[in-house]
C-alpha positions in Angstrom: 10.5 45.3 22.9 10.3 48.8 24.4 10.4 48.9 28.2 8.3 52.0 28.3 5.3 50.6 26.5 2.8 48.1 27.9 2.7 44.5 26.7 -0.5 43.4 24.9 -0.9 39.7 24.5 -2.5 38.3 21.4 -3.1 34.5 21.0 -3.6 33.1 17.5 -3.2 30.1 15.3 -1.8 32.1 12.4 -2.5 29.5 9.7 -4.6 31.8 7.6 -3.9 35.5 7.7 -7.0 37.6 6.9 -8.1 41.2 7.4 -9.5 40.4 10.8 -6.0 39.4 12.1 -4.4 42.5 10.7 -7.1 44.6 12.3 -6.6 43.2 15.8 -2.9 43.6 15.6 -3.4 47.3 14.6 -5.8 47.7 17.6 -3.3 46.0 19.9 -0.5 48.4 18.8 -2.6 51.3 20.1 -2.3 50.0 23.6 1.3 48.7 23.6 3.8 46.3 22.1 2.0 43.3 20.7 3.3 39.9 22.1 1.8 37.2 19.9 1.3 33.8 21.6 1.4 31.5 18.5 -0.3 28.2 19.2 1.9 25.2 18.5 0.7 22.2 16.4 0.1 20.2 19.6 -2.1 23.0 21.1 -4.2 23.2 17.9 -4.4 19.5 17.1 -5.9 18.6 20.4 -9.0 20.7 19.5 -9.1 21.4 15.8 -7.6 20.1 12.5 -3.8 20.3 12.2 -2.8 23.6 10.6 -1.8 23.6 6.9 1.6 25.2 7.9 4.0 24.0 10.6 4.6 26.1 13.7 8.0 27.3 12.3 6.4 28.3 9.0 3.7 30.2 10.8 6.1 31.8 13.2 8.2 33.2 10.3 5.1 34.7 8.7 3.7 36.3 11.9 6.9 37.8 13.2 7.2 39.7 9.9 3.8 41.3 10.1 4.1 45.0 10.9 3.0 45.7 14.5 4.1 42.4 16.0 6.8 43.0 18.5 7.6 39.4 19.5 6.3 35.9 18.9 6.3 33.2 21.6 4.9 29.7 21.5 1.5 29.0 23.2 1.8 25.3 24.0 -1.8 24.9 25.3 -5.2 25.8 23.9 -5.9 27.9 27.0 -4.3 31.3 27.2 -3.9 31.1 31.0 -0.4 29.4 31.2 1.1 32.1 28.9 -0.7 34.9 30.7 0.8 33.8 34.0 4.3 33.3 32.5 4.5 36.6 30.6 2.2 38.7 32.8 1.1 41.2 30.1 -0.6 44.4 30.9 -3.5 43.5 28.6 -4.8 40.7 26.3 -6.7 41.6 23.1 -9.3 39.3 21.5 -12.2 39.5 19.1 -15.6 39.9 20.8 -16.9 36.7 19.1 -15.9 34.7 22.1 -18.7 36.1 24.2 -20.8 33.2 23.2 -20.1 29.7 21.9 -17.4 27.2 22.8 -14.8 29.9 23.8 -17.1 31.5 26.3 -15.6 29.5 29.2 -12.1 30.4 28.0 -13.1 34.1 28.1 -14.2 33.8 31.7 -10.9 32.2 32.7 -9.0 35.0 30.9 -10.9 37.7 32.7 -10.3 36.0 36.1 -6.5 35.7 35.5 -6.1 39.3 34.1 -8.0 40.6 37.2 -5.5 38.7 39.3 -2.6 40.1 37.4 -4.0 43.6 37.5 -4.3 43.8 33.7 -7.2 44.4 31.4 -9.0 42.5 28.6 -9.5 44.4 25.4 -12.3 43.1 23.2 -12.3 44.2 19.5 -15.5 43.9 17.4 -15.4 40.8 15.2 -14.5 41.7 11.6 -17.6 41.1 9.6 -17.4 39.3 6.3 -14.5 37.2 7.4 -15.3 33.6 8.2 -12.3 31.5 9.2 -14.3 28.2 8.7 -15.1 29.2 5.1 -11.5 30.2 4.5 -10.4 26.8 5.8 -12.9 25.1 3.5 -11.6 27.1 0.6 -8.0 26.1 1.4 -9.1 22.5 1.6 -10.8 22.7 -1.8 -7.5 23.8 -3.3 -6.0 20.6 -2.2 -2.5 19.8 -1.0 0.9 18.7 -2.4 2.4 15.3 -2.1 5.2 16.8 0.1 2.8 18.4 2.5 0.6 15.3 2.8 3.7 13.0 3.2 4.9 15.0 6.2 1.5 15.2 7.8 1.5 11.9 9.7 4.8 12.6 11.5 3.6 16.1 12.3 0.4 14.6 13.8 2.3 12.1 15.9 4.5 14.9 17.2 1.5 17.0 18.0 -1.0 14.5 19.3 -0.7 11.5 21.7 -3.3 9.6 19.9 -4.6 9.4 16.3 -7.7 7.9 14.8 -7.5 6.6 11.2 -10.6 5.5 9.2 -10.6 3.2 6.2 -11.5 4.7 2.8 -11.8 2.7 -0.4 -13.1 5.3 -2.8 -13.1 9.1 -3.4 -16.6 9.3 -1.9 -15.8 7.4 1.3 -12.6 9.4 1.6 -14.5 12.7 1.4 -16.5 11.6 4.5 -13.3 10.9 6.4 -11.9 14.2 5.2 -14.8 16.4 6.2 -16.7 14.8 9.0 -16.4 16.5 12.4 -18.5 16.5 15.5 -18.5 18.9 18.4 -17.3 17.5 21.7 -16.7 19.3 25.1 -13.0 19.4 24.4 -13.3 20.7 20.8 -14.1 19.3 17.4 -13.5 15.6 16.8 -12.7 14.1 13.4 -10.5 11.5 11.8 -6.8 12.3 11.5 -6.1 10.3 8.4 -7.1 7.4 6.1 -6.3 3.7 5.8 -6.0 2.3 2.3 -7.0 -1.3 3.0 -6.1 -4.2 0.7 -9.2 -6.0 2.1 -11.7 -3.3 1.2 -9.9 -2.5 -2.1 -10.2 -6.1 -3.1 -13.7 -6.5 -1.9 -15.0 -3.3 -3.6 -13.6 -4.8 -6.9 -15.3 -8.2 -6.2 -12.0 -10.0 -5.7 -10.8 -12.1 -2.7 -8.4 -10.7 -0.2 -5.4 -12.7 -1.4 -3.2 -9.9 -2.9 -5.0 -10.5 -6.2 -5.2 -6.8 -6.8 -1.7 -5.6 -7.8 -0.1 -2.3 -6.8 -0.7 -0.6 -10.1 -4.5 -1.3 -9.9 -4.6 -0.2 -6.2 -2.8 3.0 -7.1 -5.5 3.9 -9.6 -8.1 3.8 -6.8 -5.7 5.6 -4.5 -5.4 8.4 -7.0 -9.2 9.0 -6.7 -8.6 9.6 -2.9 -5.5 11.7 -3.3 -7.2 14.0 -5.8 -10.1 15.0 -3.5 -8.6 15.0 0.0 -5.7 16.4 2.0 -5.3 14.2 5.1 -2.5 11.7 5.5 -2.8 8.2 4.1 -1.5 4.9 5.6 -1.2 2.2 2.9 -1.9 -1.5 3.6 1.1 -3.1 1.9 0.1 -6.7 2.8 3.4 -8.7 3.0 5.2 -6.1 0.9 5.9 -8.8 -1.7 9.5 -9.7 -2.5 12.2 -7.5 -1.1 13.3 -6.3 -4.5 9.7 -5.4 -5.4 9.1 -3.7 -2.0 11.8 -1.1 -2.8 9.8 0.1 -5.8 6.5 0.1 -3.7 8.1 2.4 -1.2 9.4 4.8 -3.8 6.0 4.9 -5.6 4.0 5.5 -2.4 6.4 8.2 -1.2 6.4 10.0 -4.6 2.6 10.1 -4.4 2.5 11.6 -1.0 1.4 8.6 1.0 2.7 9.0 4.6 3.3 5.4 5.6 3.1 1.7 4.5 2.3 -1.2 6.9 3.6 -4.6 5.9 2.9 -7.9 7.7 5.4 -10.6 8.6 3.7 -13.5 6.8 4.7 -15.5 3.7 2.9 -17.7 1.2 -0.6 -17.1 -0.3 -2.2 -14.4 1.8 -5.0 -15.4 4.2 -6.9 -12.7 6.0 -5.7 -12.4 9.6 -9.2 -12.5 11.1 -9.3 -16.2 10.0 -6.6 -16.8 12.6 -5.5 -20.4 13.0 -8.6 -21.7 11.1 -6.2 -21.4 8.1 -2.5 -21.8 7.7 -0.7 -18.6 8.7 3.0 -18.9 8.1 5.3 -16.3 9.5 8.3 -14.9 7.7 11.7 -15.8 9.2 12.8 -12.8 11.3 16.1 -12.1 9.3 14.2 -12.2 6.0 11.6 -9.7 7.2 14.3 -7.4 8.7 16.1 -7.4 5.3 12.8 -6.2 3.7 12.3 -3.4 6.2 16.0 -2.4 5.8 15.8 -2.4 2.0 12.6 -0.2 2.1 14.2 2.3 4.5 17.2 2.6 2.2 15.0 3.1 -0.8 13.0 6.1 0.5 14.1 9.5 -0.5 12.9 11.5 2.5 12.9 11.0 6.3 9.2 11.7 6.4 7.9 8.4 4.9 7.2 5.7 7.5 7.5 1.9 7.3 5.5 0.2 10.0 6.0 -3.5 10.8 2.8 -5.5 11.4 3.2 -8.4 13.8 1.2 -11.5 13.1 2.4 -13.7 15.9 -0.8 -13.6 17.9 -2.8 -14.3 14.7 -0.7 -17.4 14.0 -1.2 -18.7 17.5 2.1 -17.8 19.0 2.5 -16.1 22.4 3.2 -12.5 23.2 6.9 -13.4 23.8 7.2 -14.3 20.1 5.6 -10.9 19.1 8.1 -9.1 21.3 11.0 -10.9 19.9 9.9 -9.9 16.4 9.2 -6.3 17.5 12.7 -5.9 18.9 14.2 -7.2 15.7 12.1 -5.0 13.4 12.7 -1.8 15.3 16.4 -2.6 15.2 16.1 -3.1 11.4 14.7 0.4 11.0 10.9 0.1 11.3 9.4 3.4 12.2 6.6 1.8 14.3 4.9 -1.5 14.9 1.3 -2.7 14.6 0.2 -5.6 16.7 -2.8 -7.6 15.4 -5.2 -10.2 17.0 -8.5 -11.8 16.3 -9.3 -12.4 20.0 -12.3 -10.5 21.3 -11.0 -10.1 24.9 -8.1 -7.9 23.9 -6.0 -9.2 26.8 -3.3 -10.5 24.5 -3.0 -7.0 22.9 -3.0 -5.3 26.3 -0.2 -7.6 27.5 1.9 -6.9 24.4 1.4 -3.2 24.7 2.5 -3.2 28.3 5.7 -5.1 27.5 6.4 -3.0 24.4 6.0 0.3 26.2 8.3 -0.8 28.9 11.1 -1.2 26.3 10.2 1.4 23.8 8.8 4.7 25.1 8.6 6.6 21.9 8.2 4.1 19.0 4.7 4.5 17.5 2.4 1.6 18.3 -0.6 0.9 16.1 -3.8 -1.0 17.0 -6.7 -2.3 14.9 -9.5 -3.1 17.3 -11.8 -4.8 14.9 -12.5 -7.7 17.2 -11.8 -6.2 20.6 -14.0 -3.2 19.8 -15.4 -2.9 23.3 -12.5 -0.7 24.4 -12.7 3.0 23.9 -10.0 5.1 22.3 -9.1 6.5 25.8 -8.6 3.0 27.1 -6.4 2.0 24.1 -4.4 5.1 24.5 -3.9 4.1 28.1 -2.4 0.9 27.0 0.2 2.9 25.0 -1.3 3.0 21.5 -0.5 6.0 19.4 -2.7 5.1 16.4 -6.0 3.2 16.1 -7.2 2.1 12.7 -10.8 1.4 11.9 -9.8 -0.9 9.1 -13.0 -1.8 7.1 -16.0 -0.1 8.6 -16.9 2.1 5.7 -17.2 -0.8 3.2 -19.0 -3.0 5.8 -21.5 -0.2 6.3 -22.1 0.4 2.6 -22.9 -3.2 1.6 -26.0 -3.7 3.9 -27.2 -0.2 3.0 -27.1 -1.1 -0.8 -28.7 -4.5 -0.1 -31.6 -2.9 1.7 -32.3 -0.5 -1.1 -32.1 -3.2 -3.8 -34.4 -5.5 -1.8 -36.9 -2.7 -1.2 -37.1 -1.9 -5.0 -37.5 -5.6 -5.8 -40.2 -6.1 -3.2 -42.3 -3.1 -4.3 -41.6 -3.1 -8.0 -40.8 0.6 -7.8 -38.3 2.9 -6.1 -40.7 5.1 -4.1 -40.3 3.1 -0.9 -36.5 3.2 -1.2 -36.4 7.0 -1.2 -36.3 7.2 2.6 -33.1 5.1 2.5 -31.3 7.2 -0.1 -29.7 10.6 -0.1 -31.7 13.2 -2.1 -30.4 13.7 -5.7 -29.9 17.5 -4.9 -27.5 16.6 -2.0 -25.6 14.2 -4.3 -25.1 17.0 -6.8 -23.9 19.4 -4.1 -21.8 16.9 -2.3 -18.8 17.3 -4.6 -17.3 20.8 -5.1 -18.0 22.0 -8.6 -20.9 19.6 -9.0 -23.6 22.3 -8.7 
């Protein structure tokens, strides 16, 4: 970088390069050497969807654009830390931040640059370029199994806490894929999807006893894979026999699934929320460790994750039993653990989390707060959770809605009164890309 020229700071995500980006770099060149602060995955993921490309991939692209003198990581959403560190003579930004959610950030930047004796250069926003539309277009193209497979680990590296929602069909998965709401700290959405054996079975009118085999479940999973891009965690029940689990791992990994969770029970499956009302027999620790180990050796990449689900609390055993199993499973190669309970107080889960985090600082910890749902995500994260799974809510919501419509039609002998309960046909037709 030339010592004679001024330094002009430009912060960007760099996931999608469009004419507006090139224009602002060209404008920055007129005032000095352009120093690009490229937002890291962690900086972006805390406020918006994880970028399609990794930081390293984006860096390689940006530093090759004519007019970019140097690229440095911007580790926070705010420009302020990098402005204080690099002390540029100016910062350049599009004038679209004069209103909307970035207005506060603009005020902070003006204050810091005044303190540093620098200037803020605002460039007219490039009309006809809509980053949101470009992102939607990218999403409609889809993804590859390799990119989706890597996404969960990327998210765990970028964010301290992930929220995963159950999806049992292409339609429910589209909701998980697209739904976002505006919060004070940015846009909030779901980070991925949970392919639940319970909701897969129930949606097919079958009991949750592993009656739906892997091949049949994969047919439904394909519907989700074809219309979404977010990472998927697969509910593998017990994983079956060790010899069969090896093929399950290879099949899921090949299809781009990010992780499988298997539970340490044996015998005919009984849903965990029945607790001790039914017989819940735990698998011997050495046997389950062998299954985990066999699965880890079967996978082709380092990206696929095998997460061990602890059923000790469900079967009536104390936290100490769950910890004993957790230690063994992590030693056997498990990439994370999920602790489950049917108790509404959540105290047993909190106790386990405290003990687990004292021994394992970085091993991913998964919670499923179906029964202890009084606690917020912030509270669960405070316990040490990395992932929360909303395991069956989409299916549970759909059934009463369908029942209400059906009862309304039967009661009135026509569908007029049910219209208020239904999505308009036009919206249905426009819901799926290409349907209009």
